[in-house]
N, C-alpha and C positions, 0 to 999 in steps of 0.2 A: 272897461275900455275895450273897444273892438280892435282887433289886429287884422282888419280886412286885407286879404291878399297874402297874408303870411302863410308859410308852409314849413315843413320840416327842414328844407334846405335853406330857407331864408326866414328864420323865426322872428326876426326883429330888425333892428338897424344893421345895415351892412355897409361898411366903408367902401367908397369907390374912389380910387386914386387916379389922378391924371399924371402921366409921366412923359418925358421927352422921347423915350425909347422903350416900348413895352418888352421887346425881346431881351434887352439888357436888364430891365427891371425883373423880369421873371427869372433870369439866371441868378441875379443877386438874391431875390427872395428865396429861391431854392437853397443857395449856398448859405445864406445868413440865418434863415428861419425854418428851413426844411419844407418849404412850400411844395404842394402838389398842384400841377395845372390840371384843371377839370375841363375847360372849354375855352375856345378862342374863335372869334369872328373878325373878319376883315371887311373893310369897306371897299368900294369900287377902286379907290386909289391905292389900296394896299395897307392903309393905316389900320391899326387894331382899334375896333370900335367897342369890343367887349372881350375881356379875358377874366375867367373865374379861377381863383386860387383857393386852396384850403391850407390854412396855417393853424396848427394846434387846435384843430376841430372847428375853427371859425372861417367863414368865407370872406374873401377880400376880392373886390373887383378892381381891375386895372385897365386903363386904355391910354392910347396916344393922345397928344395934344390936338385940339381942333381950334386953332387960333381964329378961324373965320366965324366960330360960334362963341368966342370969348372963353373957351375952355383951355386954361393954361396950367402948366405945372408949377410947383413952388419955385423951381429954378428960374423960370420965365417971370414969375411974379416977384422974385426977390425974397422969398421966405414963405412960411406957413404959420398960422396960429393953431394948427391942429396937431395933436400928439396921439399916435396909436399906442395903446397900452397892451402889453403882452405878458401874461403870467407864465413863468417857467419853473422848472424844478431846480435849476442851477443858474442863477443870474450871472455869475462870473464866467461860466463856460459859454452861455448865450452871448454875453457881451464880447468875449474874445472871438467867438465865431463870426459875429456880425462885423467886427472891426477887421478881422482877417479877410472877410469877403468884400470889404471896401467901404464900410460905414465909417463915419467920423465920430469920434468920442466927443460927447457934449458934457456928460456927467459920468465920472468913473463909478464903478460899483461901490456902494456904501450902505451902511445900515441907516435907514431913515427912521424918523421919530414915530411914524405910524405903524412900525413893526415889520416892514418889508425890507429886504435887501433890494436896492434900487439902482438903476443906471439909465442913461439916455444916450441914444445915438441918432445921427442924421444919416439917412440912406443916401446913396449917390444921386438920387432924384429929388432931394430936398425935403423928403418927408421925415418927421421926427418919430422915433419909437422909444417908448419907455419900457424897460424890462424890469420885471419884479418877481420876487420870490418871497412868500410869506414866511417870516421867521417867528413872529409872535401873533397870537390871537388876542387882541386887546378889546376891552370893553369901551363903550362910548365915552365914559368918564375918563378912562386912561388916555384915550386918544385926545380928548379935549385938554387934559392936563399937559400932556407932552407937547401938543400943538402950541399951547400958551407959552410953555417954557422955551420951545424952539423959537417962537416969534420974538421973544425978548432977548434971545442970545445974540452976541455980536456976530455979524456976518451971516445972519439967517437967510437972507435973500440970495446968497451966493449959490445955493443949491440949484436955483432956477435961473440964475443970471444969464447964462449963455444958451439955455435950452429954449 
């Protein structure tokens, strides 16, 4: 498969988030996830049309809403079906840092059946972030068995109910 146009800085899929206030979003992503801002461009009206961040070695693009082009944030849309997944060395600390920076708790840190310690937050701009830390290295058979057991357990769907 060809990765035409990919390079070392953008080796594959790179999320691009629409937010209501890029300045505030960058401040939040710095405080919550240790983001470094690499680049920012403004349009003629002062809105941010492109901002590159680096979080845990991965690029994240952020820009302001452009309602006139149908480019709306999750807050304006009333939610998002997308979750950004971030592996970390310490989920509990990452979760506490994100919440202290202004994120809303959706799923408190817990040990998940797939072998990760796992949590979910909603950032102040409506984007969901799952935070994970690998606790166990499971085989495919172990994952399938645990997944089947979990699916049959009472309240299994509660893990994802509000996320």
